[in-house]
C-alpha positions as CSV (number, residue, x, y, z in Angstrom):
1,X,23.6,-1.7,2.6
2,X,24.2,-0.4,-0.9
3,X,24.3,3.4,0.6
4,X,27.4,2.2,2.4
5,X,25.7,2.2,6.0
6,X,25.8,-0.6,8.3
7,X,22.8,-2.2,10.0
8,X,21.8,-5.3,11.8
9,X,18.7,-7.3,10.5
10,X,16.7,-6.6,13.5
11,X,17.4,-2.8,13.3
12,X,16.8,-2.8,9.6
13,X,13.2,-4.5,10.1
14,X,12.1,-2.2,12.9
15,X,13.3,1.0,10.7
16,X,11.6,-0.3,7.8
17,X,8.3,-1.4,9.7
18,X,8.3,2.2,10.9
19,X,8.4,3.8,7.7
20,X,5.5,1.6,6.6
21,X,3.5,2.4,9.7
22,X,4.1,6.2,8.8
23,X,2.4,5.4,5.4
24,X,5.5,5.3,3.5
25,X,5.7,2.9,0.5
26,X,9.6,3.2,0.0
27,X,12.5,2.1,2.0
28,X,15.2,4.9,2.5
29,X,18.3,4.9,4.9
30,X,17.8,6.8,8.2
31,X,21.3,7.7,8.7
32,X,21.5,11.6,9.2
33,X,22.2,13.2,5.6
34,X,21.5,10.0,3.6
35,X,18.3,9.5,1.8
36,X,19.4,6.8,-0.4
37,X,16.3,4.6,-1.4
38,X,16.8,0.8,-0.6
39,X,15.1,-1.8,-3.1
40,X,12.8,-3.9,-1.5
41,X,14.6,-6.9,-2.6
42,X,17.7,-5.6,-0.8
43,X,15.5,-5.0,2.4
44,X,14.1,-8.4,2.2
45,X,17.4,-10.0,1.9
46,X,19.5,-8.0,4.4
47,X,16.7,-7.9,6.9
48,X,16.3,-11.7,6.8
49,X,12.4,-11.2,6.8
50,X,10.4,-14.2,7.7
51,X,7.4,-15.1,5.5
52,X,4.9,-13.5,7.8
53,X,7.1,-10.2,7.7
54,X,7.2,-10.4,3.9
55,X,3.7,-10.5,3.6
56,X,3.1,-7.5,5.8
57,X,5.8,-5.3,4.1
58,X,4.6,-6.2,0.7
59,X,0.9,-5.6,1.5
60,X,1.3,-2.7,3.4
61,X,3.8,-1.0,0.9
62,X,1.3,-1.7,-1.8
63,X,-1.5,0.0,0.4
64,X,0.5,2.9,1.1
65,X,1.7,3.3,-2.6
66,X,-1.8,3.3,-4.0
67,X,-3.1,5.8,-1.2
68,X,-0.1,8.2,-2.1
69,X,0.5,7.5,-5.6
70,X,-2.5,7.4,-8.3
71,X,0.0,5.9,-10.8
72,X,0.9,2.8,-8.8
73,X,0.1,-0.9,-9.5
74,X,0.9,-4.4,-8.2
75,X,3.4,-6.3,-10.2
76,X,1.6,-9.4,-11.6
77,X,4.8,-11.5,-10.8
78,X,5.2,-10.9,-7.1
79,X,2.3,-8.5,-6.2
80,X,4.8,-5.7,-4.8
81,X,3.6,-2.2,-5.5
82,X,5.4,-0.4,-8.5
83,X,5.3,3.2,-9.1
84,X,5.8,4.0,-12.8
85,X,8.5,6.7,-13.4
86,X,8.1,7.1,-17.3
87,X,4.5,7.8,-17.8
88,X,4.9,7.6,-21.7
89,X,6.3,3.9,-21.3
90,X,4.0,1.0,-20.5
91,X,7.0,-1.3,-20.1
92,X,7.7,-1.3,-16.3
93,X,10.7,-3.2,-14.7
94,X,10.0,-4.8,-11.3
95,X,13.1,-5.0,-9.1
96,X,11.8,-7.8,-7.0
97,X,11.1,-9.9,-9.9
98,X,14.3,-9.1,-11.5
99,X,16.3,-10.2,-8.6
100,X,14.3,-13.4,-8.0
101,X,14.5,-14.4,-11.5
102,X,18.1,-13.3,-12.3
103,X,17.1,-11.6,-15.3
104,X,15.2,-8.4,-16.4
105,X,11.6,-8.7,-15.6
106,X,9.2,-6.1,-17.1
107,X,5.4,-6.1,-17.2
108,X,2.8,-4.2,-19.0
109,X,1.2,-1.3,-16.9
110,X,-1.8,-1.6,-19.3
111,X,-2.6,-5.4,-19.3
112,X,-0.6,-6.3,-16.4
113,X,1.1,-9.2,-18.0
114,X,4.8,-9.8,-18.6
115,X,6.1,-7.6,-21.2
116,X,6.1,-8.8,-24.8
117,X,7.6,-7.2,-27.8
118,X,9.9,-4.3,-28.3
119,X,10.1,-1.3,-25.7
120,X,9.7,1.4,-25.0
121,X,6.1,1.9,-26.3
122,X,3.0,4.1,-25.0
123,X,0.1,2.3,-26.7
124,X,0.3,-1.3,-26.0
125,X,2.4,-4.4,-25.6
126,X,2.3,-7.5,-27.9
127,X,0.2,-9.6,-25.6
128,X,-3.2,-10.7,-27.1
129,X,-6.0,-8.4,-26.1
130,X,-3.7,-5.6,-24.7
131,X,-5.5,-2.4,-25.7
132,X,-6.3,0.9,-23.9
133,X,-9.9,0.7,-23.1
134,X,-10.3,4.1,-21.7
135,X,-8.7,5.6,-25.0
136,X,-11.2,3.4,-27.2
137,X,-13.9,5.0,-24.8
138,X,-12.9,8.7,-25.5
139,X,-12.4,7.9,-29.1
140,X,-15.8,6.3,-29.8
141,X,-18.2,8.0,-27.3
142,X,-21.0,10.2,-28.9
143,X,-20.9,14.0,-29.1
144,X,-22.9,15.7,-26.3
145,X,-25.9,18.0,-26.7
146,X,-26.2,20.4,-23.9
147,X,-29.4,21.5,-22.8
148,X,-28.3,24.6,-20.9
149,X,-25.2,25.5,-22.8
150,X,-26.1,27.1,-26.2
151,X,-23.9,27.2,-29.3
152,X,-21.6,24.2,-28.5
153,X,-21.2,21.5,-30.9
154,X,-18.8,18.6,-31.4
155,X,-18.1,18.1,-27.7
156,X,-17.5,14.5,-26.5
157,X,-20.0,13.1,-23.9
158,X,-17.0,11.5,-22.1
159,X,-13.8,13.2,-20.9
160,X,-10.9,12.3,-19.1
161,X,-10.1,14.6,-16.1
162,X,-7.2,16.8,-17.1
163,X,-5.8,16.5,-13.6
164,X,-6.1,12.8,-12.8
165,X,-7.3,11.0,-15.7
166,X,-10.5,9.7,-14.5
167,X,-13.2,9.2,-17.1
168,X,-16.3,11.5,-16.6
169,X,-19.6,11.7,-18.6
170,X,-21.6,14.8,-18.5
171,X,-25.4,14.7,-17.4
172,X,-26.1,17.3,-20.3
173,X,-28.5,19.2,-18.0
174,X,-26.0,21.5,-15.8
175,X,-23.5,24.1,-16.7
176,X,-20.4,23.0,-18.8
177,X,-18.3,22.6,-15.7
178,X,-17.9,19.4,-13.7
179,X,-16.1,18.3,-10.3
180,X,-14.1,15.2,-10.8
181,X,-15.0,12.6,-8.1
182,X,-11.3,11.3,-7.9
183,X,-9.3,14.4,-7.5
184,X,-12.2,17.0,-6.7
185,X,-10.8,19.5,-9.3
186,X,-13.4,21.7,-11.2
187,X,-13.0,21.6,-14.9
188,X,-14.5,22.9,-18.2
189,X,-16.0,19.9,-20.2
190,X,-15.7,21.8,-23.2
191,X,-12.3,23.2,-23.3
192,X,-10.7,20.9,-20.6
193,X,-9.3,23.9,-18.9
194,X,-9.7,24.1,-14.9
195,X,-12.7,26.2,-14.3
196,X,-10.6,29.2,-12.7
197,X,-8.8,29.5,-16.2
198,X,-12.0,28.9,-18.3
199,X,-14.0,31.6,-16.2
200,X,-11.5,34.4,-16.9
201,X,-12.9,34.7,-20.4
202,X,-16.2,32.8,-20.4
203,X,-19.1,31.8,-18.1
204,X,-20.9,28.6,-17.0
205,X,-23.5,28.6,-19.8
206,X,-21.7,30.3,-22.8
207,X,-19.4,28.7,-25.3
208,X,-15.7,28.9,-24.4
209,X,-13.3,31.6,-26.1
210,X,-10.9,28.9,-26.9
211,X,-13.6,26.7,-28.4
212,X,-13.9,22.9,-28.1
213,X,-10.9,20.9,-27.0
214,X,-10.5,17.9,-29.5
215,X,-10.9,14.3,-28.4
216,X,-8.3,13.2,-26.0
217,X,-5.8,10.7,-27.2
218,X,-4.0,10.2,-24.0
219,X,-4.8,9.8,-20.3
220,X,-3.5,12.2,-18.0
221,X,-1.5,11.1,-15.1
222,X,-2.1,12.4,-11.6
223,X,0.8,13.7,-10.1
224,X,0.0,14.7,-6.5
225,X,1.7,17.6,-5.0
């Protein structure tokens, strides 16, 4: 293997299947003291996987990646799960497609098509129709008028959770704090601080000491601990 350790195709298949069954989405060497990660393209080649085994490996790896990594998507070229390492760059390289095609294969994290145009970029690629719909929503949503929180003006009616990036709309009736349905974190809709921080200098029904946070121009990426 690329880490220097020798392994038979059968033992490699069994080890990687065990990793998948344990909920892992990446393949690492099992030798003591070696934690080198093997690309799936290498595992697929060296383990001599059958078509049925490849289907199982790819589907299970994708499922595990999505469960444990919020910022994981399926490559449009081969459907292998890919975890983005640079969250400021929409151009993402797929190791499997790169190996299969014999050239660098990159796709757009936003529109999920093969990348067009110069990279890196954080806003869009040059495919027609590639645009960030969540950012458009945050930019164009109306301001909210709270029924129970007095003295707050200019607060957007839709916010991206500061922890995981999910879009949430306030019901206008209750207090200014909401609980995200995705990550279950509670945050202030007005100042975008986590509730435990906001409530140190404010309360549920009065304006925040730091004022209204401006409209968001980027989507937070969930980094699970």
